[in-house]
C-alpha atoms as one frame of an Amber mdcrd trajectory, in Angstrom:
protein
   7.459 -40.698 -14.278   6.374 -40.079 -11.033   3.513 -37.848 -10.103   3.623
 -37.419  -6.450   6.982 -35.202  -6.734   4.652 -33.321  -9.406   2.135 -32.359
  -6.855   4.021 -31.740  -3.998   5.315 -29.074  -7.190   1.832 -27.804  -8.067
   1.343 -28.069  -4.246   4.416 -25.251  -3.325   2.908 -23.362  -5.844  -0.718
 -23.494  -4.775   0.645 -21.945  -0.874   2.891 -19.102  -3.401   0.019 -18.083
  -4.898  -2.514 -18.347  -1.984   0.424 -16.151  -0.212   0.405 -13.699  -2.301
  -2.918 -12.984  -2.999  -3.206 -12.486   0.935  -0.257 -10.231   0.291  -2.052
  -8.369  -2.238  -5.279  -7.834  -0.033  -3.953  -7.040   2.799  -2.065  -3.284
   0.664  -5.082  -3.359  -1.307  -6.611  -2.400   2.222  -4.495  -0.339   3.442
  -4.680   2.166   0.454  -8.590   1.911   1.468  -7.337   2.645   4.666  -5.095
   5.372   3.569  -7.524   6.422   1.332 -10.394   6.589   4.054  -7.758   8.842
   6.827  -6.678  11.010   4.126 -10.364  12.207   3.341 -10.400  12.923   7.208
  -8.001  15.397   7.046  -8.817  16.779   4.529 -12.054  18.087   5.731 -10.196
  18.852   9.294  -7.825  21.115   7.321 -11.262  22.506   5.547 -12.702  23.153
   8.873  -9.206  24.562  10.703  -8.132  27.687  11.090  -4.733  27.085  12.703
  -2.415  27.194  10.403   0.439  24.697  12.800  -2.736  22.629  12.561  -3.168
  22.692   8.511   0.260  22.186   7.905   0.187  19.066   9.902  -2.493  17.932
   8.673  -1.058  18.381   4.526   1.952  16.759   5.516  -0.064  13.902   7.275
  -1.880  13.865   3.504   1.143  13.986   1.462   2.554  10.561   3.543  -0.154
   8.909   3.284  -0.649   9.722  -1.221   3.252   8.777  -1.059   2.322   5.757
   1.014  -0.357   4.568  -1.528   1.777   5.377  -4.048   4.433   2.746  -2.908
   2.243   0.091  -2.319   0.265   0.809  -5.463   3.565   0.618  -7.531   4.552
  -2.841  -5.975   1.372  -4.423  -7.220   1.937  -2.548 -10.416   5.424  -4.303
  -9.911   6.711  -1.163 -11.236   9.970   0.256 -10.258  10.584   2.548  -7.697
  13.237   4.896  -8.428  16.154   5.701  -5.668  13.930   9.507  -4.759  10.651
   7.538  -4.010  12.696   5.204  -1.081  14.573   8.080   0.485  11.706   9.952
   1.382   9.029   6.433   2.304
């Protein structure tokens, strides 16, 4: 049995797993960043008197929540419905 081929395959598997782990970490960091921005804009909505600014902030919050939902579905390997793909 040729162990050099087995070693190469194992090395390739390790590289793939490490790349996947990096991607998952980046996605998790983006989700955390989005949650911070959502919190910031929710506070801004409470302190803002203008309806236009409130609506823009609400729209931005909704967009970030949808992005987080999509990113979490990627991590969890869930199917994304056609409607969600159109929104994103």
